[in-house]
N, C-alpha and C positions, 0 to 999 in steps of 0.2 A: 551210814552217814549220820553225822551229828545233826540233830534236829534243833533248829534255831529257837530261842526262847520266845520270840515274837510270833511264832507260827500259830499258837493258840489264839492270841488276840486277833490276828489277821483272819483266821478261820471264822471266829465268832462274828467279825465285822462283815465278812462276805456272806455269811448265813443269815444276816439280818434282812428284813424286807427292803427291797430296793427303793431308795429315795435319794441317795447321794452317790456321787462319783468318789471312789476311794483313791487316794494318792498316798503312796508309800515314799517317804523322803528320808534322807539321812546322808551322812558323810560318805565319801568314796570308800570302797573296799570293806564295808562292814557286814555284807551278806544280804543285801536287799534282793538281788536276783536269786540267790540261793533260797531264801525263804519263800519267794514267790514260786519258784520251781517246786519246792516241797509242798506248797499249798495246792498247786495244780495236780500233783500226784495224789494228794490226799482226797481231794474233792471229786465228786461224780458229776461234774458240770462240763458241758461243751465249752471249748475255749478257742480263742485266736490269740496266740502269743507272737509278738514281733518285737524287734529291737530297732531303734533309730540310730544305733551305733554306726551303721554302714550306709546311711542314707546320704547320697551324694549332694542332693539339693535340700537344704534345711527349710523348705517352705511347707505350707500347710496342705498342699496338694497330696503329698504322700500320706498325711494323716487322714485326709478325706478318703483316700483309697482304702486304707486299713479299716476305717469305719464301715465302708460299703462292703468290704469282704466279710466283716463280722455280721452285717445285716443279712447278707446272702446265706451265710452259715446258719444263722438263726432260723431263717425261713425253711431251710432244708432239714433242720433238726426236729426231732419229735419231742424234745424236751423243752420245758418252759424256761429254764435257767441257761444263761450264757455269760461268759466272762471274756471281755476284751482286755488284754494286758499289753501295754506298750512300755517296754523297757527303754531307758535312756531318752524319754520323751523330751527332756529339757534341751536336747539338741535340735529340736524343731522350733524354728522361730515363731514366737507368739502362740505357742501351743495351748496355753490356758484359754485364751480368747476363742480359739478355734474349737476346742473341746466343748466349751460352754455352748457355742452355737450348734454344734452337732448334737449335743445332749438334748437341747430344747426341741430340735426337729426330729428326734428319734421317736 
């Protein structure tokens, strides 16, 4: 498979000490999901990958559920690192405000 050019940049950012939420943005159909999939295959980190593509109700409750699933996976994991990836998050209404709140209380 063709390795996306942004994979190294994204890998470097994920390997930095955690201080910030990482957001990958770009136009449609440029390979954002592909590069994230390649990243997850390359890293040795526990993850929870979900897509908001098929969420029927675009409210923040679904987002809270995914965050809680990630928390539970972290607790059962023996590793310190964990990555929650939410593809197509822009389809969730007010996602950025909700993520900020969830991040603060994490």
